[in-house]
C-alpha positions as CSV (number, residue, x, y, z in Angstrom):
1,M,-2.8,2.2,-10.0
2,A,-5.9,0.8,-11.5
3,Q,-8.6,-0.9,-9.4
4,E,-7.8,-4.6,-10.3
5,P,-8.3,-7.7,-8.2
6,Q,-4.6,-8.6,-8.3
7,H,-3.7,-5.3,-6.6
8,Q,-5.7,-6.4,-3.5
9,E,-3.3,-9.4,-3.3
10,L,0.0,-7.3,-3.3
11,D,2.3,-8.4,-0.5
12,P,3.9,-5.2,1.1
13,A,6.8,-7.2,2.5
14,A,7.6,-8.9,-0.8
15,L,7.6,-5.5,-2.7
16,A,10.6,-4.4,-0.6
17,T,12.8,-6.5,-2.8
18,V,11.6,-4.8,-6.1
19,V,10.8,-1.2,-5.2
20,R,13.3,1.5,-4.2
21,K,11.0,3.7,-2.0
22,P,8.8,2.3,0.7
23,A,5.7,4.1,-0.4
24,M,2.6,3.3,-2.4
25,V,-0.2,5.8,-3.5
26,D,-3.6,4.3,-3.3
27,A,-5.8,6.9,-5.0
28,R,-8.8,4.6,-5.1
29,N,-8.6,3.6,-1.4
30,T,-8.7,-0.1,-2.2
31,L,-5.6,-1.4,-0.4
32,D,-5.6,-2.5,3.3
33,A,-3.6,0.2,5.2
34,Q,-3.3,-2.1,8.2
35,A,-1.2,-4.6,6.2
36,W,1.1,-2.0,4.7
37,H,2.2,0.0,7.8
38,P,3.5,-3.0,9.9
39,A,5.5,-4.2,6.8
40,G,7.5,-0.9,6.9
41,R,5.7,0.4,3.8
42,R,4.0,3.8,3.7
43,L,0.6,3.8,2.1
44,C,-0.7,7.2,1.0
45,A,-4.4,7.2,0.5
46,P,-6.2,10.5,0.0
47,G,-9.2,10.9,2.4
48,R,-8.0,8.2,4.8
49,P,-6.4,9.0,8.2
50,R,-2.7,8.2,8.5
51,P,-1.9,5.1,10.6
52,G,-0.1,5.3,13.9
């Protein structure tokens, strides 16, 4: 995923209707992990600790 402003605005809950797997890889560490985990999405971000 490229580091674009619109990626910051992704809604983890809304993505559940269009993606098959509940995971996102954030190689640039730009997404808010706290928003993804409660929505049932798994955010993999190298260099960041895993939530919960």
